[in-house]
C-alpha positions in Angstrom: 93.2 119.2 69.4 90.1 120.8 71.1 90.3 121.5 75.0 87.7 119.6 77.2 85.8 120.6 80.3 86.8 118.4 83.0 83.9 116.8 84.7 81.2 119.0 87.0 82.4 116.6 90.0 85.7 117.8 91.7 88.3 115.4 91.5 91.7 114.2 93.2 93.8 113.2 91.4 97.7 113.0 92.4 97.0 115.6 94.9 95.5 118.3 93.1 92.3 119.4 93.3 90.3 120.2 89.6 87.6 121.9 88.8 85.0 122.3 86.1 85.9 125.7 85.2 89.6 124.3 84.3 90.2 123.3 81.0 92.5 120.2 80.3 93.6 117.6 77.5 92.1 114.4 78.3 95.7 112.7 78.6 96.5 115.2 81.0 93.4 114.3 83.1 94.8 110.6 83.3 98.0 111.1 83.0 100.3 113.3 84.7 103.2 114.9 83.0 105.5 112.2 84.5 103.6 108.8 83.6 103.1 110.4 79.9 106.1 111.0 79.6 107.2 107.5 81.0 104.9 106.3 78.5 106.3 107.7 75.7 110.1 106.4 76.4 109.1 103.4 77.2 107.0 103.0 73.9 109.9 104.1 71.9 112.1 101.8 74.1 109.7 98.9 73.3 110.1 99.8 69.8 113.4 99.3 69.4 114.0 96.3 71.7 111.3 94.5 70.2 112.7 95.1 66.7 116.1 93.9 68.2 114.3 90.8 69.9 113.0 89.6 66.6 115.7 90.2 64.6 117.7 88.2 66.9 115.1 85.4 67.2 113.8 85.0 63.8 116.1 86.6 61.4 120.0 86.1 62.5 119.6 82.0 63.1 117.4 79.6 62.2 118.0 77.7 65.2 117.9 80.7 67.6 115.1 78.9 70.2 116.8 75.9 70.4 117.6 75.2 74.3 121.4 75.3 74.1 121.2 78.5 71.9 118.9 80.4 75.0 120.4 79.0 77.7 123.9 80.8 75.6 122.4 83.5 74.8 120.9 84.0 78.1 124.0 83.7 79.7 125.8 86.8 78.0 125.7 89.6 80.5 124.3 92.1 77.4 121.5 89.9 76.4 120.7 89.8 80.3 120.3 93.7 80.4 118.5 94.2 76.9 115.8 91.5 78.4 115.8 93.2 81.8 114.8 96.4 80.1 112.9 95.1 77.7 111.2 93.5 80.9 110.7 96.5 82.6 109.4 98.5 79.7 106.5 95.9 78.9 105.5 96.1 82.5 105.6 99.6 83.2 103.8 100.5 79.4 101.2 97.9 80.1 100.1 98.7 83.4 100.3 102.9 83.2 98.0 102.2 80.3 95.8 100.0 82.1 95.9 103.0 85.0 95.1 105.3 82.8 92.2 103.5 81.2 91.0 103.4 84.9 91.0 107.0 85.3 88.5 107.3 82.5 86.0 106.0 84.6 84.1 107.6 87.7 85.5 104.9 89.6 89.2 105.3 88.8 88.9 108.9 89.9 87.7 108.8 93.0 90.0 105.9 93.8 93.2 107.2 92.1 95.6 106.6 95.2 94.3 103.0 95.1 94.5 102.5 91.5 98.0 104.2 91.5 99.1 101.6 94.5 97.8 98.5 92.8 99.5 99.5 89.7 103.2 100.2 91.2 102.4 96.9 92.9 101.9 95.2 90.0 104.3 96.1 87.8 107.0 95.8 90.5 105.6 92.5 90.8 105.7 91.8 87.2 109.4 92.9 87.1 110.6 91.3 89.6 109.2 88.1 88.9 110.6 88.0 85.5 113.7 89.3 86.5 114.1 86.6 88.9 113.4 84.2 86.2 116.3 86.0 83.6 118.8 85.7 86.8 118.3 81.7 86.8 120.2 81.5 83.4 
């Protein structure tokens, strides 16, 4: 994969000033190493958890979506932990991906701190809202 030049304007991303003369991969410009690694890990975790979820709901039992079965399943601590991990992974993966898309724009590059703060609030809000619903069972 060929390196790309960073745009001529100076940008501040995560407190680091990058110049035109530096070369960087596109993903390095929009996702710092921690964000990129977490994006990969949550993607892998999603593949595992969604597969388990589909198996449990669609293949293990034909009546898995009946109310009694749903309540029984969500009363189990193991399922609650699995669904909490699924919820956290989905929330982070989706909104971190949108954050990366926002950083592809000039607006995103100029307002990286604001976008980071808004993204963190949305991730936490989605996770804790879903967690509050999960805890009710």
